[in-house]
N, C-alpha and C positions, 0 to 999 in steps of 0.2 A: 504494500500500500504506500503510495507516494506521500512524502512528508507535506504537511500543510504549510502553505506559503506564509511567511511572516507578514502581518498586516499592520504593525506599528512602525512609525517612522524611526530611522536610525538616530536622528538628532533633530532638534528644533533650530530654526534660523535665529541668529543672535544679532545680526547686523542688517542694515537697510538693504545692502546688496544681496545678501543671502535670502532675505525675505522676498525681494523682487524675483529671485530665481525660483523659489518655491511657488510663489503666486503664478508665475509664467507656466511652470510645469503643471499646476493644477488646472489652470485655464486650458492648457493644451490637452490635458486628460479629458476634460469635459467635451472639447471639440471633437476629439478622436472618437470618443464613445458615441456621440451623436452621429458622426459620419459612418462609422463601420461596425459599431456594437462592441460589446465586451470581448467576445471570442476572437475577433479579428484585431483588436487593439494590442499593441505591444509597447514595451518600454522604448525600443528604438524609434518607433513611429511617433510616440509621444514626445520624446526628446527632440526629434526633428521638427515637430510642430511648434515646440516651445523655443527653438533656436538655441538649444544648449546641447552639450555633449552628454552621452549616456552616462559617462563617469560622474558628471555633475548631478545628474538625476539620482544616481545610486548613492551619492553622499547623504541624501536625505531619505530616500525611499528604497527599500530593499527588493521590491517586487511590484508588479502591476497591481496585485491585490492590495498592497499598502497604499498605492496611489488612489485606488477607487475608495478604499476605506476612509482616507483623509478627505476625499471629495464629498463622501456621504456625510461625514462629521461636519464639514463646513456648510453643506446644504441644509442639514438639520438645524444647525445653530442659527443660520440666517432666518429660517422659518420660525423658530422659537422667538427670535428677536422681534419679528413682525407681529406675532401674536401678543407678546408681552407689551409691546408698544401700544396696542389697542385695548388691552384688558382694563386698565385703570380708567380710561375714558368711558368704557361700557358699564361700569359699576352703577352709575346713577340712571341709566337708561331703562325704560320699561322693557319687560321681557320680550315682547314681539320685536321691538326695535333692536335689542341687543342680540337676539338669536339671528336675525337677518344679517346684522353687521358681522358677526363671527363667521357665519357661513360664507359671506362675501370675502372676508379676509382669507379664509382657507382656500377658496377657489382662485382668488387672485394670486396667492402665493404659488399655486401650481400652474397658473396660466403663463408665467414668465418663460419657462422653457420646458414644456410638457415632454418633449422627446428625451431630454436629459433626465428628467424626473423618472420617466418610465424605465430607463436603463438602471438608474441608481436603486430604485425600489426592487427591481429584479435581482440585484446583487447583494442586498442587505444580508440575507442568510449566508451567502457564500463567503463574505468577508467578515462575518462575525459581528455584525452591528445590530442584532436584534435587541440586545440589552439597551443600547443607546436609544433605539426607537421607543422601547417601552418606557424608558426614563422620561422622554419628552411627552409621551402620552400621559404619564402620571402628572407631570407639571401642569399641562393644560387641564387635565381633569381636576386637579386641586383648585385651580382658579375658578373653574366652572362650578364646582361644588360650593365654594364660598359665595358665589353669586346666587345659586339656588337657595342657600341657607337664608339669605336676606329676602328671599321671595317665597318663603314656605307657604304663606297663605294663598298664593296663586296657583300652587302646584296640585296636581291630581294624585300624586303619589307621595308617601311619607318616606320611602326608601331612596334617599338622595344618592347613595352610592350606585344603586342600580340605574337610577335615572341618568347619572353622569356617564356610566358605562354605555348605556344604550345610545345616548346622544353623541358621545365622542366617536364611537365606532360606526354609527350611522353616517355621520358626516365624512369620516375618514374613508369608510368603505366606498361610498358613492363617489367621493372625489377621486380616489385612486382608480375606480372603475372607469370614470370619465377620462382620466389621463391615459389609461392603458387601452381602452376600447373605443371611446367616443370623444376624442379631443375637440370635436366640433361643438360639443355641449358647453365648452368653456368659453365660447366666443360671445355669448350674450348673457343676459340676466335671468333667463327663464329657469335654468337649473337651480340657481340660488334661491329663487322664489319657491320652487317646488319642494326643495329640501327643507326650507324654513317652515313651510306649511305642514310637512310631515312631523317635524320636531314639535311644533306648537300643539298640534292635535294630540300628540302623545303626552306632553309634559304639563299642559295647562288645564285647569278646571274649566275655564271658559275661553277657549282659543278664539281668536278673531275669525269671523266668517270671511269668505272670499270677498275681496274688495274693501274690507274693513281695516286695512293697514297691517296685515301680517308681514308684508314686505314693503315698507314705505318707499314711495317713489323718490322721496327727498334724499335718500342715502346716496 
């Protein structure tokens, strides 16, 4: 059985020049993955795309798998930063407005480069980043639970943990399915409105009826 490739970087960049090299290599990794996919990507091809030598690449990343793992970590971190930036502003919003805004944030985060996201999602298990994915889901879930706690009187369920689980994985599952199977659904607002309607009918005692502001046009 072949040894599993090392997926952690050899070292972290410590100077501006080395940081620029790592950034260039990761940007090149993203471009190559989108162009040819994971199986046809290689460290030689990525180094050429980045305009650096393979030796320079190997100073920081021991394998293709390590490059992809680093790119997944960066991608996930950027998505969490987007969510975190919106959560505080949503805390004072009514539930229908907040739900719609969060769904929009999720879809817009995936709309930036759906082809890259598709490749990275497919490689998460291969490069051992499932724990990182679950960590992010937990962080998002914790923030949503705190919001639900402040809106208990509006909710149809008393089991907040179950409600958070269903809401998070409904949005995540539908978003990933859109990225992987129907990227055209990311091109307008219809999917966001439909997902919001599903969530509100599940979580609220008295969800807005169609046309009553479940997905406010002002967002």
